[in-house]
N, C-alpha and C positions, 0 to 999 in steps of 0.2 A: 494416481493410478498410472502405471507404466504399461504401455502396450507391449505385448510379447510377440505379436504377429506382424505381418506387413501392414503398412498404412493403407487405408482404403483409397481407391482411385475416385477422385471427385471430378465430375463434369464441370468445365469452366465455360467454354464457348465453342462455337463451330463457325466455319466460313465456307462458302461455296464459290467465292470469287469476289472481285471488286467492281470495277467499272463494267465488266462483263463476266459471265460465269467461267469457271475453269474449263479448259478443254485438254484433257489428259495431263493433269499434274503428275510429275514423276519424282520430284525431289523437294525437300524442305531444308532450309538452312537458317541459322540465327546470326545476325551481324553483331558487331561490337556494341551497338546501341540496344540490343535486345529485340530488334525488329525481325519479323518472320518473312523470309523470301521463299516464295513458292514458284518453282520452275514449271511454267505452263507450256508443255511441249508443243501442242498443236498450234499455239499462237507464237512460238519462238520468242517468248518473253518471260519476264519475272513479274509477278504480282507481289507487292510488298505491303505488309500489315504491321501495325504497332503491336506491342506485347499484349494489349487487351483486345486484339482482333479488329481494330479500326483500319479500314483500307486507306493506304497512303498514296500509292501510285502504281502504275504499270510502266515497265521499262523494257525496251528492246523491240526488235522487229526482225523479220526474215530477210536475209541477204548475206553477201560475202564481204561487204565493206567493213571498215573499222566501226565497231560498236553495233554491228548486226550479227545475228546468230542463225545457225541451222542445226536444230537439236535432233532432227531425224532426216534420214535419207530414204527415198522411195515413196511409195504411196502410203498415206496415213491409214488407209483402210486395208492394206495388203501386207501386214506384218513388216513394217519398216525397221531398219536398224536405227536405234535411238539411244540417247543418253545425254548427260549434261549435269553440271553441278556448279555451285558457286561456293568459294571459301574466302576467308578474310585473313589478312595479316594484322600485326599489332598496331599498325597505323590506320587501319580501316580500309585499306585498298582491297578491291574485290578481284578475284581471279575466276574466270569463267571457262569451263570446258565447252568448247564449240565443236561438237563431235563431227558433224558432216563437213565442216570447213577444215578439219584436221589441225586445230590450233588451240592455244590458250590465249585468252585476251585478259589484259589487266586494266583496271579502271580505278580512278581516284574515288574517295568517298562520295563526291558529288556526281559520279558516273562519267566524268570526263575520261575519254580514252587515253591511255598512257602508252601501251605497247602491246604487241602480240608476238607469239613465236610458235614455230612448228610448221610442218608441211607433210604431205603424204610420203611415206617411205619406211624403211626398216633400219635405218642407221641411227646413230646417237642423235637425240633431239628431234627425231621424226616420229610421226604417229601413223597408225592405220585406223583405229577407232578408239580415240581417247574417251573414256567413259566417266571417270571419277577423279577427283583430286583432293588433296588435304594439305594443310599448312601446319608445320610443327612449331614448337615454342620458340625456335630460333629463326622463324620465317623461311625455312626451306620449303620448297614447293614439291610435292610428290604427285605424279600423274599415273593412273592405271590405264593401260590400253588392252582391251579384251581381244583384239586380233593379234597384236604382237606378244601377248601373254607376258607382259612385264610391268614393272613399276619403275619409272624414271624420276630422278631428282634434279631440280633446277634451282637457280638463284631467283630472287625476286625480279631480276631484270630479264629472266628467261635464258640465262646461260646454262648449258647442260653441265651437270656435275658428274653423274654416274647412273648406270642402271643398277638399282639397289636390289631388285628382286627379279628373277627370271623364271621361265617355266621349268617344271621338273618332270620327272618320269613317273612318280608314284602319285596316288590320289591324296597323299599327304602334302603335296606341293602344288604350285600354281599352274593353272591351265587356262581359265578364262576369267580374269579378275573383273569384279563388279564394283561394289562399294569399297571405299578406302577410308581409313581413319588412323590417326597417330595418337597414342595415349600419352599421359603425362611423363612417362619414362622414356618416350621416344620410340617405343615399339610400334611396328607397322602391322595393322590389322587389315586383311583383305577378305571380302566375300567372294567365293569362287563359284561360278555358274556350274561347272562340270561336276565337282565333287559335292556340291551343296553344303560346303563347310566354310567356317570362318578360319582363316589361316593367320597365324601370328609369327612375325619375324622380328629379330633383334634390329636395332638401328643400323647395323652393318650388313643386314640382309640375310643373316643366318636364320634358318628355319627353326622355330621353337615349338609350335604346337598346332594341332588341327582340332577344331571343335565342331560337333554336329554331324551332318550326314543326311542323306535323303530319308524322308519319312514324315509322318503326321504326328508322331508322339512328342512329348516334351523334350526340348533340346534338339529337335530335328528340324530340317529346313527343306523347302522345295522351291 
């Protein structure tokens, strides 16, 4: 028998935290070993789980030193500015968006701090509110900043390469980037807060398409 419709979704497991319950989890990533990294915003840390949901460790703490994070700014109860993400290169190094510290931190697979780059500003290699990042197949690092309204590209050492996507004038272009991903062809996909759309750009930054828009129907976003 060959199924002609979509495969049914099967429940596998659920988690609500490891050594302590989640407090405002805002992002999930998968490392090269298949482990699940949950960014636990209120605790300024990651909780890490095996592919079958077994708790492995908590990592990170609040601060401004190497290896510390600040994933939100302001009061946690009064609409703070928040964001953060982790992505991995082919060697298993982790790159973390440290939003309120205005930087990207890089760590070895064993969590050893390697380097950091970025500072507050609007020039090349600077950030205002870095929100999301992605690593392409060649280990180029892309960072989306929702206040600067751009996507910048860096080397694995943190050297600025270029601003690959900048804000546009129409709602088919970038205004406040949120989520960021690079597909297998190197195209850049950005979730835009203002237009409620997914925006697609060629690897050179040329606008290609806009998908979605505000609404509750199928294919719409809010």
